[in-house]
N, C-alpha and C positions, 0 to 999 in steps of 0.2 A: 839374538833376539831382541825388538828394541822395545825402547822404554820409552813414557810419557815424554821426557824432557828431549830427547832423542828425536819422537816424531814432530813435537812442537819448534825445535830448534832454541832459539835465542828470543821468542815472543815474549815481551813484557805484558806483565799483566797488574798493573799497578793500583787498581781500583779493589780492595777488600771488602767482605763483607760478611760477617759472622753470624750464625743461624743455631737457635737452639730451640728443637721441637721435642716435647714431651722426654725431655733430658738428652737427648740426643746433639750434638753438636756438629756443624758442619761449617767449612770455611769455603766462600766464593771467590776466586778474584776472575777481573776482567779487566781486559786493555782496553775497554769502551765504555765512556762515561754515561751514556745512554742505556747501555744494557745495565749497567750497577744501579742507574736510577731507577729504571722499570723492576729491578729485581727488588733494590729497597721498597718501593711501594706496595708490590705483591707481599711480601713477605715481612711486612710491616710488623705483626703483632710479635714476630719471633726473632726479630733483629735484636743481634748483643755482641757484646766482646767475647771471644772465644780464644783459649790458650792452647789445648790440646784438641783440634778438632780429630772426630773419628775418620774424616774423609775429608780431603782435600780437592776442589774441584776448580779447574781452570775453564773460564768461558771465553773463547778468543773470536772477536769481530773479523772476517778476513775471509780472503777465498781460499779454498782448499781443492788439491787434485788427489781423488783417492788413487793410491796404489796397491797393487797385488790383487788378490783374488777373493772377491765376496760373494758367498752362495747367499742367494735368496731363501729367506724364511717364508714358505709357504704356509698362508691359513688356513686352519681346518675348516672355516665358514664358506672359503671360497671366492671371498673377496681380495682387491687388489695387493699386492704385495707392498707393505709398509717399509721392510728392513731388509737388510744385506748384512751378513757378518762374515768376518775375519779373524780367527783364534790366533795369538800369537804367545807362544809362551803361557804364563801366566794372567795374559790379558788377554782384552777380546777389544776390535774395532766394531762398531756398529755404523753402517751408510742410511742416512734416512733417503729413501727412494726419491720421496716426493719434492724435497727440499734440498738435498745434495749436504745436509748437516751432517757430519761425521764426528762420532762419538767413541772416546776411548774408555776403557776399563782397566784398571789393576786394583791389588789389595791396597787401600787406603788412599787413593787418589783416580779421578776422572778427569776427562775433559768433553770439550765440543769445541768445534770449530766451525765455522761458517756466516751464512748471515744471520745470526741473534737477533739484532736489532727487529727483521721482521718475523723472526721466529723464533720470539720470546718463549714462546710455550715450551719448546724442546729443552731449552736450557732449564726451566721449572721441572720440566719431566725428568730429566736427568737427576739434578738436585734432591727429586721425590724418591726416585727409584734408589739412589745410594741411603736416604733416611731410612726406606722399607727394607733395604737389606739388613740393614745393622738391626732392624726390630726383628727381623724374621731368624735372624740368627740367635735372638735369645728366646725361641722357642714359639712364636706368635703364628698362628696360620692367618694367609690373607684370602679375604672373601671378596669377590665380585658383588659388591654393595653399598648403598648408603647408609648411612645411620644419622639419627637424632636424640637429643635427649633431655629429660627435665630431673633438675636437682640431682644430678650426677646419675640418673639412671636410665640406660640408652636402649633402644631398640633399634635391631638392624633390619635394612631392607633388601632382601635379595629379588632378581628376578632374571630372566631373560632378556636380553638386549631388545629393546622398545617395550618393556613390561611398565615402564614410567617411574623407576626408582627415584629419577631427581625431582620429578613432578611430585612427586607422594612426599619426599623430603621437605620440599618448598612449600607442599601445603601444610605440612606438620609447623614449619617454622612460622608461617602466616599466623598457626594457630597458640604461637609461643613456644614451642620449644628450641632449643640450641640446635646449631650443626654441628655435626661429628664428624662428618666425611661423604663425599659425592658419588663415588664409585670405585672406591677402596678402603678396606676396614680390615685392620689386624686385629686379632683377638686371641686370647689363650686363658684358660681356666688357671688361678693363682690363688691358692688357698680355698676358701669359701665361696670365691666369687670370680666372674671372669670378666678381665678387662678388655675395654674396647679402646683403640685408639683411630684415630683418622691421619689422614694424609693434610698436610698443609698448602692445599690446593682449594681455590674457590671452585664453586659449582659451573662446571660448562655447558649449556644447556641450549636445545634448540628453540626455534622462533614460536615453536606453538606451546611449549611451555610458558614460554615468557607471556603469550597472548591470554593464557589461562588464569594469569595471575593477577589481581587488581591493583598492587603497586609495580610487581614486574614490567607489566605491561608498557610504563610510561619508559623504559629502555627502548622502546620501537618507535621508529619514526611514525609520523601520520600516514605518510605512503605507505610504508611495512605494514601498519596494522590495518590497513584497507586492502592491501594486497591481501594479506594472511587471512583477513575476516572472510573473502571471497572464495577461499579453496575450499574444497569437500573434504570432508573430516579424515579420510584416509590419506589421503595426499598429507593434509598438514600434520598428522600424527607422524607421517615416516620423513618427512623435512628435515634435513641434513645441513645446518648452517649454524654450528655451535660459537657460543660468545661467553665469556666471564660475566658472574654474577657477584659484584662486591657486596656481599651480604651484610659487612659492619657498618658500609656506608648506606644502605637501605634502611636495614631493621635496628641498627644501632650499635657501637662498640660491644663486645663480648657476646656477639650472635654466634661466634664460632667458637667452640668449644671442644678441642680435639681429645677428649678424651671420657668416659664414661663406665658405669658398672652395666654390662650388656644383661637386660634382662630377659631379652627374647629375640629370637631370630624370625623373620617373617618372610616366607617365600611369597612372593606374588605372583601368583599362576592364574590371576583373572585372565579376561580376553575383552576387547571393546564390544563384540557381538556375545557375549555371554548374559545370563539371566539372574538376578538375586545377587547376593552378596552372602558369603558364608567363610568360617574359620575352623579349621579343626587342628588339634594338636597332634604331632606326629611324633611317635618313637625315634632312638636315634638311629636304628637300622633303615627305619623307612626314610629318614632325614638323609642318611647317608647314600641311599638308592637316587636321592635327587642332587646329588654333589655336583653334577655339571652346571646346577643353575647359579650356584653360588660360588665354585670353586676359581680361583685367579693364581698365576704363579707370574716371577717378573720376567720369564722369556729370556731374551738375549741378556740382560740386565744383571742377569744373577752368574755369577763366575763359577760357581759351584756346581754348577749341572748344563746339561746341552740345550740348547733351546729347543725343548721338545712340549708338546702339548699333554704328556702322558704324566700323571702322579707317581712320586716315588713312594716309597712304603713308608717312610718317615713323615712325607705329607699327609697321607691317609690316615696313619695313626694320631697325627695332631687333630686332624678334623674330627677323627672317631672322639677323642679326649674331647672336642670343644662341644661335639654335639651329645655327649653325655652329661654335660655340664650347664648347659643353657637351654631351656625350654624351645622348641621349634614349633612352628605354627604354618599352615599351608592355607592362604586364601584363595578361594577359587568365585566363579561367578562373572557378573560384570565389572568393569572397572569402576569404581565409585571411591574418589578420593574423600569425598565428607563421609563416607561410614570409614573408612579406613583409619582417618584421625580419630574418631569417638572410639574404634577399637584399641589404638594404639594407647591412648588415653585410658580407657580401661584395663588394659594389660599393665601400665605402669602402677595405677591403682589398687591393683591385686598383688601385685610383687611384695 
């Protein structure tokens, strides 16, 4: 059975970075100063010194030749295969098909090898997956959702891909809310409250989202803005070309606040061709019937389960407990971000 040290050989990783997110401590080391500097800038609010990290992650800039048989993970949505896996005893290798980056996971250890300078986001995703796994093991449920907060009270926004979760969160930030998380939320009932934790990850949004915001549109070049404004509405909505948005740089330090008390889960079931705008509260069982809208797992990055799309019994129990503890609302009708801002503001005022 191979170990991380055997797979990486004697590769030296002298540049170290400690991270502390919601009390979870990680240590990242890399052999490349450019990768280290990129991570230091990205994780600036959470950089600290750590003595006993829960997970140590080695990030190696260099070429890698994958060995052994990798099995492609076919996606349920029919889109292109992103990853292939190879299980090795108590560990797992993950091959990113598009970039050739190889990642490895063992209890307490992880690594990534490849062109990480070009694909820094994959190093970030590995670190965040390690963070999320620790939190999940504490009894949290993972939601495919964004979240915002005001005075420590959070509203979680879920919806099918393309529903506008990121755009909705950014409209709320424009209205004075704090950012909790863009695409993943960790939540659990705790006493008489529901805790909501975010990922230490900047929003990654498409050009259409940037164009729809006064301040964020400044991130587009004049030529990009002209080209996007000339597109028809449907093509612009579906255009995929994600880029990071540094919220603290745009809205000021402290805009990112990765924890809050969840006061509502809002399911965005609206449509661009819908009419009107309405919101209805759902009971826990009705909300559970819509589990596919907001359920998420770590896939290949969870060593305690096979990379499958089927929820375990324990996961279902966790979601049921969560839905019984936090009010769930379903929004239908036409996509209307202004109306949503008013609705979310009212939800928190009434909480």
